[in-house]
Each structure stands twice: as structure tokens, then as C-alpha cells.
N, C-alpha and C positions, 0 to 999 in steps of 0.2 A: 650910398650902398654900404660903405664900411662904418659910417656913424650908426646906421639902421642895425648893424650886426652887433656893434658896441652896445647900443641901447637894449637890444634883446638880452644880450649876456650880463648886462648890469641889472635889469629887471629880474632875470634868473637868480642872479647872485642876491639880489635883496630878498628874493622869495624864500631861498634856501636859508638865508641868515634868520629869517621871522619864523621858519619852521624848526630850525635848530633851537631857536629860543623858546618855542613852545614845548617842544620836546623836553629839554632841559628843565623847564618849569613844571611840566607834568611830572618828569621823573622825580624832582624835589617833592612835589605834592604827595605822590604815591609813597615815597620813602617815609614821609612824614605820617601819613595814615598807617603805614606798616608798623613803624615805631608805636603809635598809640595803639594799634591793636595788640601788639606784643604786651605793651603796659597793661591793659585790659585783660589779657589772657591770665598775667601773673596775678592781678587782683582778683580775678574770678577763682583762682586755683586757691588764693588766700580765704576767700569768702567760704569755699567747698571745705576747705580743712576746719574752718571755724564751725560751719555747720555740721560737720561730722563729729567735732569735739563735743558741741552742744547735745546732739543727740545721744552720744554715748554717755554723757554726763547726766541727762534725763533718764536714761534707762537705768544708770547705775543708782542715781541719788533720788531720783524722781519718786513720786508715790504711785500708787497701782492705778490710780485714776487716768493717767496719761502714759501712754506706752507707743512708741513708733512702730511697734510690730504688730499692732492692729489693722485696723482700716486704712492708714496711710501707706501708700508705697512710698518709701523713703528715697529710692533713686529717682522716681518721677518728681517729687517734692524738690529734690536738690537741682534737678535739670530746670524745672519751672523757675526757681528763683535765680538761677544762673542766667538764663536766657532773658529773663526781664531785665536783671541788673546789667547784662551785656549790651541788650537793645537800647537800654536809656543812655548808655555812655557812648555807643557808636552811631546813633542817630544823627547828631550834627555833622559828623564828619562824612557819614555817607551822602547826606544832603548836599555838602560842599562839593564832594567829589562829583555828584551827579551834575551840579552846576556848572563845574570847570568843563567836563567832558562835553555837556551839551553846547556850551559857549563856543567851543572849538570843533563842532561836529562837521562844520564846512571842509576842514582839512582833510576829513576821511575820504570824501568823494574824489580827492585829486589823487593822481596816480603816485604810487610809492616809488621812491628813488634809492636805489642801492650804491652807495659809495664803495669802491673797491680800495 
């Protein structure tokens, strides 16, 4: 009886250890994705500033044949360029995060344990 209780406690301890390893691994991956997203946001801001300067220069120094005030909606153009650039950079990270979470989805079905 006593050995059986210790065996159950050891199994629970091992399961908790594995869960904590998984949680720390997922936390690390989330932190890495957040850092990369922050870098991409900074890069997108740089592209936006560069695009605004280019549009301003074209409006000031450009010829009359090309004007950004005409048919082009500059705000929409800026957003389209930023979204396409952002999507291209974030796609591999989103796929990797999806893989990680799908690999460990069996842990979601288990009851959550709150440690005091």
C-alpha cells in the first residue's frame, strides 16, 4: 500500500516536472516571438517614415504627371505596403508557434493545477 502511494506521488511529481518544462519552453518561445514582433514593428515604422519622405519628395520635386493627391489613397497605400511587409516577416514565426501549440494540445485537456 505504502509503495503504491509513493509510486503515485512519484508519477505526479514527474508529470508536474514535465508540465513545468513545457510551460517554461512555451514562455521562452512566446518571449522570442514578442521580441521579433517588436523588431518588426520598429522596422515597419522605419518603412512608413521612408515612404512618407518619398511621397513628400515626389510631391515637392516630382513632375506634374505623378501626384499622390490624385487617384491614390496614400493612407491605404501605406497600410497595404506595411501589412504585406509585416505578413512576410511574421509568417514563419506564426507557423512555428502554431506547430508548438498543436504539439502540446494534449496538455490543454488536463485539469489545471494552481500552486499556492
